[in-house]
C-alpha positions, 0 to 999 in steps of 0.5 A, spaced: 220 434 725 227 438 726 232 435 721 238 432 724 245 435 723 247 429 719 241 431 715 243 438 714 249 437 712 247 431 707 242 437 704 248 442 703 251 436 699 245 435 695 244 442 694 251 443 691 250 437 687 244 440 684 246 446 683 248 445 675 242 442 673 238 448 673 238 455 673 235 458 680 231 463 676 228 462 669 232 465 664 229 471 659 225 468 654 226 461 656 221 456 659 220 458 666 218 451 668 226 449 666 229 453 673 228 451 681 224 457 681 219 454 676 219 447 680 217 450 686 211 454 683 208 449 679 208 444 685 205 449 690 212 450 694 213 457 692 213 459 699 219 455 700 223 458 695 226 464 698 230 466 691 237 470 692 243 467 692 242 460 688 246 455 692 243 458 698 236 458 696 236 451 694 239 449 700 234 452 704 228 450 699 230 443 699 231 443 707 224 446 708 221 440 703 225 435 708 223 438 714 216 441 713 213 437 707 217 430 707 212 426 702 214 431 697 222 431 697 222 425 692 217 428 687 221 435 687 228 431 686 225 427 680 222 433 677 230 436 678 232 431 674 227 431 669 228 438 667 236 438 669 236 433 663 233 437 658 237 444 660 244 440 661 242 437 654 241 443 650 247 446 653 251 441 651 253 438 658 249 432 659 247 430 666 251 423 666 251 416 669 256 418 675 252 424 676 246 421 678 250 415 681 253 420 686 246 424 687 243 417 689 249 416 694 247 423 697 239 422 697 241 415 702 244 420 707 237 423 708 234 416 708 231 415 701 231 411 695 228 414 689 227 407 684 226 411 678 233 414 679 236 407 681 233 403 674 239 400 670 236 402 664 235 409 666 242 409 668 244 406 662 241 411 657 245 417 660 252 418 657 258 416 662 265 420 663 269 415 660 264 415 653 265 422 653 273 421 653 274 425 659 280 422 661 284 424 667 289 427 663 284 431 660 281 433 667 288 435 670 289 439 664 282 444 665 284 445 672 287 451 674 294 450 675 300 454 678 303 455 671 296 459 668 296 463 674 303 466 673 303 467 666 296 471 667 300 475 673 306 476 669 301 479 663 297 484 668 304 486 671 306 488 663 299 492 662 302 497 667 307 499 662 303 501 657 300 507 655 293 509 657 290 508 650 294 501 649 292 499 656 284 499 655 285 493 649 290 489 653 286 489 659 280 487 655 284 481 653 287 480 659 280 479 662 277 475 657 282 470 658 281 470 666 274 469 665 276 463 661 281 460 665 276 460 670 270 457 666 266 463 667 263 463 660 264 470 658 258 472 653 260 476 647 266 480 646 267 486 651 265 493 647 270 499 650 268 506 650 275 509 652 278 504 658 271 502 660 269 495 658 262 492 658 260 485 658 257 479 661 259 472 665 255 466 667 257 462 674 252 457 677 247 459 672 246 467 674 249 472 669 253 478 672 254 484 668 261 487 667 264 494 668 271 495 668 276 501 668 283 502 668 285 509 670 289 513 675 284 515 679 279 511 684 272 510 682 267 513 686 260 514 688 258 517 681 261 511 677 258 506 682 251 509 681 251 509 674 253 502 674 247 500 679 243 504 674 245 499 668 243 493 672 237 496 674 235 497 667 235 490 665 232 484 668 230 483 676 235 478 676 241 481 673 247 482 677 253 486 676 261 486 677 265 493 677 272 492 676 277 497 678 284 496 678 286 503 682 280 501 686 274 505 690 274 511 694 272 509 702 267 516 701 264 513 694 263 506 697 260 508 703 255 513 700 253 508 695 251 503 700 247 508 705 240 505 705 241 502 698 239 495 697 244 492 691 246 486 687 253 488 685 260 487 688 267 489 686 274 487 685 280 491 685 287 490 682 289 488 689 284 483 688 286 480 682 293 480 684 291 475 690 287 471 686 293 470 681 299 470 686 295 467 693 297 469 700 302 464 704 300 458 699 293 459 700 289 460 693 282 462 692 279 461 685 275 467 681 269 463 681 270 462 689 271 469 690 265 471 687 261 467 691 264 469 697 263 476 695 256 475 694 255 472 700 259 477 704 255 483 701 248 479 702 249 478 709 253 485 711 251 489 706 258 491 704 260 490 696 268 491 697 270 486 702 277 484 699 280 478 697 285 478 702 280 478 707 276 472 704 283 468 704 285 470 711 277 468 713 277 462 709 
């Protein structure tokens, strides 16, 4: 039976809420069952898991189950919660009582009530935000503030005044702070090779390899192909973000995109500027910009849509 508009909207909210519970695909060397894909395969619902970008994949997965295998819906949600408790707990970010209570509210919108998730003994066994000492003041401190944006923006402008040798190290330091401010969990320290910076970050359970350049010339097809090869040589679920402060040549982007599937997106110095400075009072966080660029690339094949355009359209 086709889903109603209210059910479709509710599923979108549920998928967004559950997105942090598990990775979309299993991480390398980890239990493959601890993922949305793992649950789909173990419950015989693999034909409903389309993969790709995490949040759209979860949304489609839950929509298909609710529409075509409605009797499985509660079992799937329970498995997500059970495995999510294990996964989030191992990362020091446990699922809280508030997380489950919010999930219960959302599930009611699709006319289900899962008794196990309403059980007071279960709810009382979970940590709560108040028990973790997360106060309103602390939450406010963790938000992306205008002051933080302005400080990073000023630092970026100062880097332009440095020599090419100093600029590489300064840009490395800047990117680390930028990723940390937007809670993107940069992994390990970047390794400099001339003015090239290698590293990785994590967003929505997906790992992104990073390549960054600050050079006077724009990046062309050769550099894009080189980075594409690096990503292709890693795990199949790896993604990439190429940051070129000077931008990319139009010819290089066009040639690179022709007839080639890709799992990388690009950022320019102008993109970083609009993330930090906004446009006419509208701001886009770095994590939001990555999600929108990934979706745009998936829909159009264009890996270089600008943050300015995203601000205008969104």
